[in-house]
N, CA, C, O and the ligand as a Tripos MOL2 file, in Angstrom:
@<TRIPOS>MOLECULE
protein
  309   307    78     0     0
PROTEIN
NO_CHARGES

@<TRIPOS>ATOM
      1 N          12.3210   -1.2460   -3.1970 N.3       1 MET1
      2 CA         11.0190   -1.1260   -2.4420 C.3       1 MET1
      3 C          11.2170   -1.0060   -1.0210 C.2       1 MET1
      4 O          12.0230   -1.7260   -0.4310 O.2       1 MET1
      5 N          10.4710   -0.0690   -0.4030 N.am      2 SER2
      6 CA         10.6010    0.1620    0.9570 C.3       2 SER2
      7 C           9.6010   -0.9090    1.6500 C.2       2 SER2
      8 O           8.6410   -1.3960    1.0520 O.2       2 SER2
      9 N           9.9310   -1.1950    2.9120 N.am      3 SER3
     10 CA          9.0750   -2.0990    3.5560 C.3       3 SER3
     11 C           7.8030   -1.5200    3.9050 C.2       3 SER3
     12 O           7.7770   -0.3920    4.3970 O.2       3 SER3
     13 N           6.6640   -2.2220    3.6870 N.am      4 PRO4
     14 CA          5.4240   -1.6070    3.9890 C.3       4 PRO4
     15 C           5.0890   -1.4810    5.4470 C.2       4 PRO4
     16 O           5.4580   -2.3050    6.2830 O.2       4 PRO4
     17 N           4.3610   -0.3930    5.7210 N.am      5 ALA5
     18 CA          3.9140   -0.1960    7.0970 C.3       5 ALA5
     19 C           3.0720   -1.2690    7.7000 C.2       5 ALA5
     20 O           2.2560   -1.8480    6.9840 O.2       5 ALA5
     21 N           3.2050   -1.5820    8.9680 N.am      6 ARG6
     22 CA          2.3630   -2.4690    9.6770 C.3       6 ARG6
     23 C           1.3620   -1.6980   10.4660 C.2       6 ARG6
     24 O           1.6520   -0.5950   10.9280 O.2       6 ARG6
     25 N           0.1530   -2.2630   10.6400 N.am      7 TYR7
     26 CA         -0.9380   -1.7060   11.3030 C.3       7 TYR7
     27 C          -1.3520   -2.6360   12.4610 C.2       7 TYR7
     28 O          -1.0730   -3.8320   12.5410 O.2       7 TYR7
     29 N          -2.0390   -1.9260   13.3200 N.am      8 ARG8
     30 CA         -2.6060   -2.6490   14.3630 C.3       8 ARG8
     31 C          -3.9770   -1.9940   14.7830 C.2       8 ARG8
     32 O          -4.0630   -0.7760   14.9370 O.2       8 ARG8
     33 N          -4.9650   -2.7790   14.9490 N.am      9 CYS9
     34 CA         -6.2360   -2.3030   15.4890 C.3       9 CYS9
     35 C          -6.2670   -2.3160   16.9370 C.2       9 CYS9
     36 O          -6.2160   -3.4080   17.5020 O.2       9 CYS9
     37 N          -6.3490   -1.1770   17.6580 N.am     10 THR10
     38 CA         -6.2320   -1.1430   19.0760 C.3      10 THR10
     39 C          -7.5550   -1.5920   19.6600 C.2      10 THR10
     40 O          -7.6090   -1.9350   20.8410 O.2      10 THR10
     41 N          -8.6420   -1.6040   18.8640 N.am     11 SER11
     42 CA         -9.9470   -1.8980   19.4370 C.3      11 SER11
     43 C         -10.1110   -3.4670   19.5240 C.2      11 SER11
     44 O         -10.7360   -3.9660   20.4590 O.2      11 SER11
     45 N          -9.5190   -4.2570   18.4970 N.am     12 CYS12
     46 CA         -9.7920   -5.6900   18.6240 C.3      12 CYS12
     47 C          -8.4140   -6.5010   18.5460 C.2      12 CYS12
     48 O          -8.4090   -7.7250   18.6770 O.2      12 CYS12
     49 N          -7.3090   -5.8040   18.3390 N.am     13 GLY13
     50 CA         -5.9650   -6.3880   18.3840 C.3      13 GLY13
     51 C          -5.6260   -6.9860   16.9530 C.2      13 GLY13
     52 O          -4.5650   -7.5940   16.8070 O.2      13 GLY13
     53 N          -6.4260   -6.8400   15.9950 N.am     14 ASN14
     54 CA         -6.1560   -7.3720   14.7290 C.3      14 ASN14
     55 C          -4.8670   -6.7890   14.0840 C.2      14 ASN14
     56 O          -4.6640   -5.5750   14.0670 O.2      14 ASN14
     57 N          -4.0320   -7.6660   13.5710 N.am     15 LEU15
     58 CA         -2.7500   -7.2990   13.0160 C.3      15 LEU15
     59 C          -2.6570   -7.5800   11.5060 C.2      15 LEU15
     60 O          -1.6920   -7.1700   10.8610 O.2      15 LEU15
     61 N          -3.6420   -8.2690   10.9500 N.am     16 THR16
     62 CA         -3.4910   -8.8480    9.7120 C.3      16 THR16
     63 C          -4.5940   -8.5030    8.6010 C.2      16 THR16
     64 O          -4.3980   -8.8160    7.4270 O.2      16 THR16
     65 N          -5.6650   -7.9000    8.9780 N.am     17 ARG17
     66 CA         -6.7040   -7.6060    8.0380 C.3      17 ARG17
     67 C          -7.0780   -6.1390    7.9990 C.2      17 ARG17
     68 O          -7.6190   -5.6130    8.9710 O.2      17 ARG17
     69 N          -6.8090   -5.4970    6.9370 N.am     18 PHE18
     70 CA         -7.1300   -3.9900    6.9300 C.3      18 PHE18
     71 C          -7.7570   -3.6130    5.5070 C.2      18 PHE18
     72 O          -7.4360   -4.2410    4.4980 O.2      18 PHE18
     73 N          -8.5890   -2.6450    5.4830 N.am     19 ASP19
     74 CA         -8.9870   -2.0650    4.2790 C.3      19 ASP19
     75 C          -8.1370   -0.7590    4.0960 C.2      19 ASP19
     76 O          -8.2920    0.1980    4.8550 O.2      19 ASP19
     77 N          -7.3220   -0.7510    3.1630 N.am     20 VAL20
     78 CA         -6.3200    0.3730    2.9550 C.3      20 VAL20
     79 C          -6.7660    1.1110    1.6720 C.2      20 VAL20
     80 O          -6.8390    0.5520    0.5770 O.2      20 VAL20
     81 N          -7.0700    2.4630    1.9030 N.am     21 THR21
     82 CA         -7.3360    3.3020    0.7560 C.3      21 THR21
     83 C          -6.1400    4.1980    0.5490 C.2      21 THR21
     84 O          -5.7410    4.9000    1.4790 O.2      21 THR21
     85 N          -5.5410    4.2040   -0.6540 N.am     22 SER22
     86 CA         -4.4650    4.9990   -0.9920 C.3      22 SER22
     87 C          -4.4950    5.5040   -2.4130 C.2      22 SER22
     88 O          -5.1410    4.9480   -3.3010 O.2      22 SER22
     89 N          -3.7490    6.6070   -2.5840 N.am     23 THR23
     90 CA         -3.5820    7.0910   -4.0030 C.3      23 THR23
     91 C          -2.0850    6.9040   -4.3440 C.2      23 THR23
     92 O          -1.1900    7.3250   -3.6110 O.2      23 THR23
     93 N          -1.8740    6.2470   -5.4990 N.am     24 ARG24
     94 CA         -0.5020    6.0440   -5.9320 C.3      24 ARG24
     95 C          -0.2360    6.6660   -7.2760 C.2      24 ARG24
     96 O          -1.0800    6.7400   -8.1690 O.2      24 ARG24
     97 N           1.0320    7.1190   -7.3550 N.am     25 ARG25
     98 CA          1.4930    7.5830   -8.6990 C.3      25 ARG25
     99 C           2.5720    6.6100   -9.0580 C.2      25 ARG25
    100 O           3.5020    6.4550   -8.2670 O.2      25 ARG25
    101 N           2.5310    5.9650  -10.1430 N.am     26 THR26
    102 CA          3.4780    4.9390  -10.5110 C.3      26 THR26
    103 C           4.0560    5.0960  -11.8180 C.2      26 THR26
    104 O           3.4350    5.7470  -12.6580 O.2      26 THR26
    105 N           5.1950    4.5660  -12.1000 N.am     27 ARG27
    106 CA          5.7770    4.5200  -13.3790 C.3      27 ARG27
    107 C           6.0680    3.1020  -13.6730 C.2      27 ARG27
    108 O           6.6510    2.4100  -12.8380 O.2      27 ARG27
    109 N           5.6820    2.6190  -14.8460 N.am     28 SER28
    110 CA          5.9920    1.2660  -15.1890 C.3      28 SER28
    111 C           6.1860    1.0370  -16.5830 C.2      28 SER28
    112 O           5.8130    1.8720  -17.4070 O.2      28 SER28
    113 N           6.8030   -0.1500  -16.9480 N.am     29 TYR29
    114 CA          7.1520   -0.4620  -18.2800 C.3      29 TYR29
    115 C           5.9570   -1.2420  -18.8450 C.2      29 TYR29
    116 O           5.6420   -2.3040  -18.3100 O.2      29 TYR29
    117 N           5.2600   -0.7560  -19.9260 N.am     30 HIS30
    118 CA          4.2270   -1.4270  -20.5210 C.3      30 HIS30
    119 C           4.7710   -2.1400  -21.7200 C.2      30 HIS30
    120 O           5.1860   -1.5290  -22.7040 O.2      30 HIS30
    121 N           4.7610   -3.4800  -21.6160 N.am     31 HIS31
    122 CA          5.3560   -4.2500  -22.6210 C.3      31 HIS31
    123 C           4.3070   -5.0350  -23.4660 C.2      31 HIS31
    124 O           3.7880   -6.0440  -22.9890 O.2      31 HIS31
    125 N           3.9960   -4.6030  -24.6790 N.am     32 TYR32
    126 CA          2.9620   -5.1910  -25.5120 C.3      32 TYR32
    127 C           3.5690   -6.2820  -26.4970 C.2      32 TYR32
    128 O           4.6900   -6.2320  -27.0040 O.2      32 TYR32
    129 N           2.6680   -7.2230  -26.6620 N.am     33 THR33
    130 CA          3.0710   -8.2220  -27.6480 C.3      33 THR33
    131 C           2.5530   -7.6520  -29.0200 C.2      33 THR33
    132 O           1.7050   -6.7590  -29.0280 O.2      33 THR33
    133 N           3.0570   -8.1630  -30.1480 N.am     34 VAL34
    134 CA          2.5840   -7.7780  -31.4020 C.3      34 VAL34
    135 C           1.0560   -7.8320  -31.5150 C.2      34 VAL34
    136 O           0.4640   -7.0000  -32.2020 O.2      34 VAL34
    137 N           0.4200   -8.7850  -30.8610 N.am     35 GLY35
    138 CA         -0.9070   -9.0790  -30.8410 C.3      35 GLY35
    139 C          -1.6550   -8.1030  -29.9040 C.2      35 GLY35
    140 O          -2.8810   -8.1860  -29.8390 O.2      35 GLY35
    141 N          -0.9760   -7.1660  -29.1620 N.am     36 GLY36
    142 CA         -1.6060   -6.2590  -28.3780 C.3      36 GLY36
    143 C          -1.7970   -6.7360  -26.9040 C.2      36 GLY36
    144 O          -2.4510   -6.0390  -26.1270 O.2      36 GLY36
    145 N          -1.3050   -7.7660  -26.5560 N.am     37 GLU37
    146 CA         -1.3720   -8.2170  -25.1610 C.3      37 GLU37
    147 C          -0.3990   -7.5030  -24.2550 C.2      37 GLU37
    148 O           0.8140   -7.4880  -24.4670 O.2      37 GLU37
    149 N          -0.9990   -6.9040  -23.2180 N.am     38 LEU38
    150 CA         -0.0850   -6.1330  -22.2920 C.3      38 LEU38
    151 C           0.5110   -6.8530  -21.1680 C.2      38 LEU38
    152 O          -0.1720   -7.6610  -20.5390 O.2      38 LEU38
    153 N           1.6670   -6.6370  -20.8830 N.am     39 SER39
    154 CA          2.2860   -7.0740  -19.5300 C.3      39 SER39
    155 C           2.9840   -5.9630  -18.9150 C.2      39 SER39
    156 O           3.8820   -5.3660  -19.5100 O.2      39 SER39
    157 N           2.5780   -5.6440  -17.6630 N.am     40 VAL40
    158 CA          3.2150   -4.5070  -17.0060 C.3      40 VAL40
    159 C           4.3400   -4.9490  -16.2090 C.2      40 VAL40
    160 O           4.1800   -5.8300  -15.3640 O.2      40 VAL40
    161 N           5.5320   -4.3750  -16.4230 N.am     41 GLU41
    162 CA          6.7180   -4.7680  -15.6850 C.3      41 GLU41
    163 C           7.3450   -3.5370  -15.0360 C.2      41 GLU41
    164 O           7.0630   -2.3970  -15.4060 O.2      41 GLU41
    165 N           8.1970   -3.8060  -14.0660 N.am     42 ASP42
    166 CA          9.0730   -2.7420  -13.4110 C.3      42 ASP42
    167 C           8.2030   -1.5760  -12.8850 C.2      42 ASP42
    168 O           8.5180   -0.4020  -13.0770 O.2      42 ASP42
    169 N           7.1090   -1.9510  -12.2200 N.am     43 GLU43
    170 CA          6.4090   -0.8420  -11.6010 C.3      43 GLU43
    171 C           7.1170   -0.2110  -10.4850 C.2      43 GLU43
    172 O           7.5330   -0.9160   -9.5660 O.2      43 GLU43
    173 N           7.2990    1.1310  -10.4860 N.am     44 GLN44
    174 CA          7.8120    1.8260   -9.3810 C.3      44 GLN44
    175 C           6.7960    2.7290   -8.8360 C.2      44 GLN44
    176 O           6.0970    3.3910   -9.6040 O.2      44 GLN44
    177 N           6.6610    2.8050   -7.5460 N.am     45 VAL45
    178 CA          5.8250    3.6640   -6.8590 C.3      45 VAL45
    179 C           6.5850    4.9990   -6.5990 C.2      45 VAL45
    180 O           7.5340    5.0470   -5.8160 O.2      45 VAL45
    181 N           6.1440    6.0450   -7.2670 N.am     46 LEU46
    182 CA          6.8180    7.3730   -7.1800 C.3      46 LEU46
    183 C           6.2630    8.1230   -6.0240 C.2      46 LEU46
    184 O           6.9730    8.8840   -5.3670 O.2      46 LEU46
    185 N           4.9970    7.9200   -5.7620 N.am     47 GLU47
    186 CA          4.3740    8.6310   -4.6890 C.3      47 GLU47
    187 C           3.1900    7.9020   -4.1890 C.2      47 GLU47
    188 O           2.4160    7.3570   -4.9750 O.2      47 GLU47
    189 N           3.0220    7.8710   -2.9090 N.am     48 GLU48
    190 CA          1.7710    7.1060   -2.3570 C.3      48 GLU48
    191 C           1.2180    7.8760   -1.1400 C.2      48 GLU48
    192 O           1.9080    8.1390   -0.1550 O.2      48 GLU48
    193 N           0.0290    8.1870   -1.2710 N.am     49 THR49
    194 CA         -0.6520    8.9580   -0.1940 C.3      49 THR49
    195 C          -1.6960    8.0360    0.4280 C.2      49 THR49
    196 O          -2.6070    7.5480   -0.2390 O.2      49 THR49
    197 N          -1.5310    7.8220    1.7080 N.am     50 LEU50
    198 CA         -2.4480    6.9740    2.4110 C.3      50 LEU50
    199 C          -3.6800    7.8150    2.7900 C.2      50 LEU50
    200 O          -3.5750    8.8570    3.4380 O.2      50 LEU50
    201 N          -4.7620    7.3550    2.3920 N.am     51 GLU51
    202 CA         -6.0740    8.1310    2.7840 C.3      51 GLU51
    203 C          -6.7110    7.5600    3.9910 C.2      51 GLU51
    204 O          -7.0430    8.3190    4.9030 O.2      51 GLU51
    205 N          -6.9140    6.2520    4.0730 N.am     52 SER52
    206 CA         -7.5370    5.7160    5.2940 C.3      52 SER52
    207 C          -7.1210    4.1720    5.4560 C.2      52 SER52
    208 O          -6.9180    3.4380    4.4900 O.2      52 SER52
    209 N          -7.0300    3.8070    6.6800 N.am     53 VAL53
    210 CA         -6.8230    2.4080    7.0570 C.3      53 VAL53
    211 C          -7.9600    2.0120    8.0060 C.2      53 VAL53
    212 O          -8.0840    2.5830    9.0890 O.2      53 VAL53
    213 N          -8.7630    1.0740    7.6220 N.am     54 GLU54
    214 CA         -9.7500    0.5930    8.4350 C.3      54 GLU54
    215 C          -9.6240   -0.8420    8.8590 C.2      54 GLU54
    216 O          -9.3380   -1.6850    8.0090 O.2      54 GLU54
    217 N          -9.8170   -1.1790   10.1100 N.am     55 CYS55
    218 CA         -9.8140   -2.6210   10.4950 C.3      55 CYS55
    219 C         -10.8800   -3.4150    9.6930 C.2      55 CYS55
    220 O         -11.9870   -2.9120    9.5010 O.2      55 CYS55
    221 N         -10.5990   -4.5160    9.2700 N.am     56 ARG56
    222 CA        -11.4770   -5.3330    8.4620 C.3      56 ARG56
    223 C         -12.7350   -5.7800    9.4080 C.2      56 ARG56
    224 O         -13.8520   -5.9000    8.9050 O.2      56 ARG56
    225 N         -12.5430   -5.9840   10.5840 N.am     57 TRP57
    226 CA        -13.5230   -6.5000   11.5400 C.3      57 TRP57
    227 C         -14.2820   -5.2810   12.1330 C.2      57 TRP57
    228 O         -15.4990   -5.3840   12.2820 O.2      57 TRP57
    229 N         -13.6810   -4.1950   12.4610 N.am     58 CYS58
    230 CA        -14.2940   -3.0430   13.2750 C.3      58 CYS58
    231 C         -14.8030   -2.0590   12.2920 C.2      58 CYS58
    232 O         -15.7290   -1.3120   12.6090 O.2      58 CYS58
    233 N         -14.2040   -2.0060   11.0080 N.am     59 GLY59
    234 CA        -14.6300   -1.0060   10.1080 C.3      59 GLY59
    235 C         -14.2590    0.4120   10.6110 C.2      59 GLY59
    236 O         -13.2010    0.6130   11.2070 O.2      59 GLY59
    237 N         -15.1290    1.3560   10.3640 N.am     60 ALA60
    238 CA        -14.7770    2.7750   10.7860 C.3      60 ALA60
    239 C         -14.7340    3.0110   12.3380 C.2      60 ALA60
    240 O         -14.1920    3.9920   12.8480 O.2      60 ALA60
    241 N         -15.3350    2.0530   13.0050 N.am     61 ALA61
    242 CA        -15.3750    2.1300   14.4380 C.3      61 ALA61
    243 C         -14.0220    1.7590   15.1120 C.2      61 ALA61
    244 O         -13.7680    2.1800   16.2400 O.2      61 ALA61
    245 N         -13.1950    1.0100   14.4540 N.am     62 GLY62
    246 CA        -11.9270    0.6010   14.8710 C.3      62 GLY62
    247 C         -10.8950    1.5890   14.9550 C.2      62 GLY62
    248 O         -10.9020    2.4740   14.1000 O.2      62 GLY62
    249 N          -9.9460    1.5920   15.9020 N.am     63 VAL63
    250 CA         -8.8890    2.6410   15.9510 C.3      63 VAL63
    251 C          -7.6170    1.9040   15.5390 C.2      63 VAL63
    252 O          -7.1430    0.9900   16.2140 O.2      63 VAL63
    253 N          -7.0990    2.3390   14.4170 N.am     64 VAL64
    254 CA         -5.8820    1.6510   13.8290 C.3      64 VAL64
    255 C          -4.6680    2.5130   14.0340 C.2      64 VAL64
    256 O          -4.6660    3.6980   13.6990 O.2      64 VAL64
    257 N          -3.6520    1.9240   14.5780 N.am     65 GLU65
    258 CA         -2.3920    2.6420   14.6740 C.3      65 GLU65
    259 C          -1.2830    2.0850   13.8250 C.2      65 GLU65
    260 O          -1.2140    0.8830   13.5680 O.2      65 GLU65
    261 N          -0.4870    2.9020   13.4260 N.am     66 VAL66
    262 CA          0.7450    2.5160   12.5580 C.3      66 VAL66
    263 C           1.8390    2.0410   13.3580 C.2      66 VAL66
    264 O           2.3390    2.8150   14.1750 O.2      66 VAL66
    265 N           2.3150    0.7670   13.2220 N.am     67 LEU67
    266 CA          3.3060    0.2830   14.0540 C.3      67 LEU67
    267 C           4.6930    0.6750   13.5080 C.2      67 LEU67
    268 O           5.5940    0.9170   14.3100 O.2      67 LEU67
    269 N           4.9000    0.7460   12.2140 N.am     68 ASP68
    270 CA          6.1630    1.1170   11.7130 C.3      68 ASP68
    271 C           5.9740    1.8980   10.4500 C.2      68 ASP68
    272 O           5.8260    1.3610    9.3520 O.2      68 ASP68
    273 N           5.9860    3.1990   10.6560 N.am     69 GLU69
    274 CA          5.6780    4.1240    9.4580 C.3      69 GLU69
    275 C           6.9910    4.4610    8.7700 C.2      69 GLU69
    276 O           7.9140    5.0220    9.3610 O.2      69 GLU69
    277 N           7.0330    4.0940    7.4900 N.am     70 SER70
    278 CA          8.2220    4.3590    6.7900 C.3      70 SER70
    279 C           8.1560    5.8210    6.1820 C.2      70 SER70
    280 O           7.5850    5.9990    5.1060 O.2      70 SER70
    281 N           8.6490    6.6950    6.7630 N.am     71 VAL71
    282 CA          8.5930    8.1420    6.4740 C.3      71 VAL71
    283 C           9.7480    8.4550    5.5000 C.2      71 VAL71
    284 O           9.5890    9.1880    4.5250 O.2      71 VAL71
    285 N          10.9090    7.8680    5.8100 N.am     72 ASP72
    286 CA         12.0210    8.1310    4.9490 C.3      72 ASP72
    287 C          11.8210    7.8170    3.4570 C.2      72 ASP72
    288 O          10.9930    6.9940    3.0660 O.2      72 ASP72
    289 N          12.6130    8.5110    2.6620 N.am     73 THR73
    290 CA         12.6430    8.2300    1.2140 C.3      73 THR73
    291 C          13.0950    6.8760    0.9350 C.2      73 THR73
    292 O          14.0940    6.4530    1.5160 O.2      73 THR73
    293 N          12.4370    6.1310    0.0770 N.am     74 ALA74
    294 CA         12.9270    4.8200   -0.2390 C.3      74 ALA74
    295 C          14.1880    4.8270   -0.9330 C.2      74 ALA74
    296 O          14.4010    5.6850   -1.7900 O.2      74 ALA74
    297 N          15.0570    3.9380   -0.6400 N.am     75 VAL75
    298 CA         16.3880    3.8800   -1.3810 C.3      75 VAL75
    299 C          16.0460    2.9560   -2.5570 C.2      75 VAL75
    300 O          15.5380    1.8460   -2.3970 O.2      75 VAL75
    301 N          16.3540    3.4800   -3.7410 N.am     76 GLU76
    302 CA         16.0520    2.6720   -4.9640 C.3      76 GLU76
    303 C          17.2260    1.7240   -5.2320 C.2      76 GLU76
    304 O          18.3950    2.0970   -5.1330 O.2      76 GLU76
    305 N          16.8780    0.5260   -5.5620 N.am     77 GLY77
    306 CA         17.8470   -0.4640   -5.7100 C.3      77 GLY77
    307 C          17.6640   -1.3310   -6.9160 C.2      77 GLY77
    308 O          18.4610   -2.2400   -7.1490 O.2      77 GLY77
    309 ZN        -10.5540   -4.0440   14.8810 Zn       78 ZN78
@<TRIPOS>BOND
     1     1     2 1
     2     2     3 1
     3     3     4 2
     4     3     5 am
     5     5     6 1
     6     6     7 1
     7     7     8 2
     8     7     9 am
     9     9    10 1
    10    10    11 1
    11    11    12 2
    12    11    13 am
    13    13    14 1
    14    14    15 1
    15    15    16 2
    16    15    17 am
    17    17    18 1
    18    18    19 1
    19    19    20 2
    20    19    21 am
    21    21    22 1
    22    22    23 1
    23    23    24 2
    24    23    25 am
    25    25    26 1
    26    26    27 1
    27    27    28 2
    28    27    29 am
    29    29    30 1
    30    30    31 1
    31    31    32 2
    32    31    33 am
    33    33    34 1
    34    34    35 1
    35    35    36 2
    36    35    37 am
    37    37    38 1
    38    38    39 1
    39    39    40 2
    40    39    41 am
    41    41    42 1
    42    42    43 1
    43    43    44 2
    44    43    45 am
    45    45    46 1
    46    46    47 1
    47    47    48 2
    48    47    49 am
    49    49    50 1
    50    50    51 1
    51    51    52 2
    52    51    53 am
    53    53    54 1
    54    54    55 1
    55    55    56 2
    56    55    57 am
    57    57    58 1
    58    58    59 1
    59    59    60 2
    60    59    61 am
    61    61    62 1
    62    62    63 1
    63    63    64 2
    64    63    65 am
    65    65    66 1
    66    66    67 1
    67    67    68 2
    68    67    69 am
    69    69    70 1
    70    70    71 1
    71    71    72 2
    72    71    73 am
    73    73    74 1
    74    74    75 1
    75    75    76 2
    76    75    77 am
    77    77    78 1
    78    78    79 1
    79    79    80 2
    80    79    81 am
    81    81    82 1
    82    82    83 1
    83    83    84 2
    84    83    85 am
    85    85    86 1
    86    86    87 1
    87    87    88 2
    88    87    89 am
    89    89    90 1
    90    90    91 1
    91    91    92 2
    92    91    93 am
    93    93    94 1
    94    94    95 1
    95    95    96 2
    96    95    97 am
    97    97    98 1
    98    98    99 1
    99    99   100 2
   100    99   101 am
   101   101   102 1
   102   102   103 1
   103   103   104 2
   104   103   105 am
   105   105   106 1
   106   106   107 1
   107   107   108 2
   108   107   109 am
   109   109   110 1
   110   110   111 1
   111   111   112 2
   112   111   113 am
   113   113   114 1
   114   114   115 1
   115   115   116 2
   116   115   117 am
   117   117   118 1
   118   118   119 1
   119   119   120 2
   120   119   121 am
   121   121   122 1
   122   122   123 1
   123   123   124 2
   124   123   125 am
   125   125   126 1
   126   126   127 1
   127   127   128 2
   128   127   129 am
   129   129   130 1
   130   130   131 1
   131   131   132 2
   132   131   133 am
   133   133   134 1
   134   134   135 1
   135   135   136 2
   136   135   137 am
   137   137   138 1
   138   138   139 1
   139   139   140 2
   140   139   141 am
   141   141   142 1
   142   142   143 1
   143   143   144 2
   144   143   145 am
   145   145   146 1
   146   146   147 1
   147   147   148 2
   148   147   149 am
   149   149   150 1
   150   150   151 1
   151   151   152 2
   152   151   153 am
   153   153   154 1
   154   154   155 1
   155   155   156 2
   156   155   157 am
   157   157   158 1
   158   158   159 1
   159   159   160 2
   160   159   161 am
   161   161   162 1
   162   162   163 1
   163   163   164 2
   164   163   165 am
   165   165   166 1
   166   166   167 1
   167   167   168 2
   168   167   169 am
   169   169   170 1
   170   170   171 1
   171   171   172 2
   172   171   173 am
   173   173   174 1
   174   174   175 1
   175   175   176 2
   176   175   177 am
   177   177   178 1
   178   178   179 1
   179   179   180 2
   180   179   181 am
   181   181   182 1
   182   182   183 1
   183   183   184 2
   184   183   185 am
   185   185   186 1
   186   186   187 1
   187   187   188 2
   188   187   189 am
   189   189   190 1
   190   190   191 1
   191   191   192 2
   192   191   193 am
   193   193   194 1
   194   194   195 1
   195   195   196 2
   196   195   197 am
   197   197   198 1
   198   198   199 1
   199   199   200 2
   200   199   201 am
   201   201   202 1
   202   202   203 1
   203   203   204 2
   204   203   205 am
   205   205   206 1
   206   206   207 1
   207   207   208 2
   208   207   209 am
   209   209   210 1
   210   210   211 1
   211   211   212 2
   212   211   213 am
   213   213   214 1
   214   214   215 1
   215   215   216 2
   216   215   217 am
   217   217   218 1
   218   218   219 1
   219   219   220 2
   220   219   221 am
   221   221   222 1
   222   222   223 1
   223   223   224 2
   224   223   225 am
   225   225   226 1
   226   226   227 1
   227   227   228 2
   228   227   229 am
   229   229   230 1
   230   230   231 1
   231   231   232 2
   232   231   233 am
   233   233   234 1
   234   234   235 1
   235   235   236 2
   236   235   237 am
   237   237   238 1
   238   238   239 1
   239   239   240 2
   240   239   241 am
   241   241   242 1
   242   242   243 1
   243   243   244 2
   244   243   245 am
   245   245   246 1
   246   246   247 1
   247   247   248 2
   248   247   249 am
   249   249   250 1
   250   250   251 1
   251   251   252 2
   252   251   253 am
   253   253   254 1
   254   254   255 1
   255   255   256 2
   256   255   257 am
   257   257   258 1
   258   258   259 1
   259   259   260 2
   260   259   261 am
   261   261   262 1
   262   262   263 1
   263   263   264 2
   264   263   265 am
   265   265   266 1
   266   266   267 1
   267   267   268 2
   268   267   269 am
   269   269   270 1
   270   270   271 1
   271   271   272 2
   272   271   273 am
   273   273   274 1
   274   274   275 1
   275   275   276 2
   276   275   277 am
   277   277   278 1
   278   278   279 1
   279   279   280 2
   280   279   281 am
   281   281   282 1
   282   282   283 1
   283   283   284 2
   284   283   285 am
   285   285   286 1
   286   286   287 1
   287   287   288 2
   288   287   289 am
   289   289   290 1
   290   290   291 1
   291   291   292 2
   292   291   293 am
   293   293   294 1
   294   294   295 1
   295   295   296 2
   296   295   297 am
   297   297   298 1
   298   298   299 1
   299   299   300 2
   300   299   301 am
   301   301   302 1
   302   302   303 1
   303   303   304 2
   304   303   305 am
   305   305   306 1
   306   306   307 1
   307   307   308 2
@<TRIPOS>SUBSTRUCTURE
     1 MET1         2 RESIDUE 1 A MET
     2 SER2         6 RESIDUE 1 A SER
     3 SER3        10 RESIDUE 1 A SER
     4 PRO4        14 RESIDUE 1 A PRO
     5 ALA5        18 RESIDUE 1 A ALA
     6 ARG6        22 RESIDUE 1 A ARG
     7 TYR7        26 RESIDUE 1 A TYR
     8 ARG8        30 RESIDUE 1 A ARG
     9 CYS9        34 RESIDUE 1 A CYS
    10 THR10       38 RESIDUE 1 A THR
    11 SER11       42 RESIDUE 1 A SER
    12 CYS12       46 RESIDUE 1 A CYS
    13 GLY13       50 RESIDUE 1 A GLY
    14 ASN14       54 RESIDUE 1 A ASN
    15 LEU15       58 RESIDUE 1 A LEU
    16 THR16       62 RESIDUE 1 A THR
    17 ARG17       66 RESIDUE 1 A ARG
    18 PHE18       70 RESIDUE 1 A PHE
    19 ASP19       74 RESIDUE 1 A ASP
    20 VAL20       78 RESIDUE 1 A VAL
    21 THR21       82 RESIDUE 1 A THR
    22 SER22       86 RESIDUE 1 A SER
    23 THR23       90 RESIDUE 1 A THR
    24 ARG24       94 RESIDUE 1 A ARG
    25 ARG25       98 RESIDUE 1 A ARG
    26 THR26      102 RESIDUE 1 A THR
    27 ARG27      106 RESIDUE 1 A ARG
    28 SER28      110 RESIDUE 1 A SER
    29 TYR29      114 RESIDUE 1 A TYR
    30 HIS30      118 RESIDUE 1 A HIS
    31 HIS31      122 RESIDUE 1 A HIS
    32 TYR32      126 RESIDUE 1 A TYR
    33 THR33      130 RESIDUE 1 A THR
    34 VAL34      134 RESIDUE 1 A VAL
    35 GLY35      138 RESIDUE 1 A GLY
    36 GLY36      142 RESIDUE 1 A GLY
    37 GLU37      146 RESIDUE 1 A GLU
    38 LEU38      150 RESIDUE 1 A LEU
    39 SER39      154 RESIDUE 1 A SER
    40 VAL40      158 RESIDUE 1 A VAL
    41 GLU41      162 RESIDUE 1 A GLU
    42 ASP42      166 RESIDUE 1 A ASP
    43 GLU43      170 RESIDUE 1 A GLU
    44 GLN44      174 RESIDUE 1 A GLN
    45 VAL45      178 RESIDUE 1 A VAL
    46 LEU46      182 RESIDUE 1 A LEU
    47 GLU47      186 RESIDUE 1 A GLU
    48 GLU48      190 RESIDUE 1 A GLU
    49 THR49      194 RESIDUE 1 A THR
    50 LEU50      198 RESIDUE 1 A LEU
    51 GLU51      202 RESIDUE 1 A GLU
    52 SER52      206 RESIDUE 1 A SER
    53 VAL53      210 RESIDUE 1 A VAL
    54 GLU54      214 RESIDUE 1 A GLU
    55 CYS55      218 RESIDUE 1 A CYS
    56 ARG56      222 RESIDUE 1 A ARG
    57 TRP57      226 RESIDUE 1 A TRP
    58 CYS58      230 RESIDUE 1 A CYS
    59 GLY59      234 RESIDUE 1 A GLY
    60 ALA60      238 RESIDUE 1 A ALA
    61 ALA61      242 RESIDUE 1 A ALA
    62 GLY62      246 RESIDUE 1 A GLY
    63 VAL63      250 RESIDUE 1 A VAL
    64 VAL64      254 RESIDUE 1 A VAL
    65 GLU65      258 RESIDUE 1 A GLU
    66 VAL66      262 RESIDUE 1 A VAL
    67 LEU67      266 RESIDUE 1 A LEU
    68 ASP68      270 RESIDUE 1 A ASP
    69 GLU69      274 RESIDUE 1 A GLU
    70 SER70      278 RESIDUE 1 A SER
    71 VAL71      282 RESIDUE 1 A VAL
    72 ASP72      286 RESIDUE 1 A ASP
    73 THR73      290 RESIDUE 1 A THR
    74 ALA74      294 RESIDUE 1 A ALA
    75 VAL75      298 RESIDUE 1 A VAL
    76 GLU76      302 RESIDUE 1 A GLU
    77 GLY77      306 RESIDUE 1 A GLY
    78 ZN78       309 GROUP 0 **** ****
């Protein structure tokens, strides 16, 4: 897993609360019991597209900047 990006709202200084909208493509191991109960394991994020990040307090009016954008491909381990 790569470390997640950090955000900061430059409007109010918020560092901890954001509404993040993203599209993810994942691969995971679906493990069913005989009774049909599902547990999802080993989820890998193959692709993630960030659509929007909004400050929880300012909403669309807030200006959110990315502090640490992980652009590099994640090293699988
Ligand atoms: Zn804000």
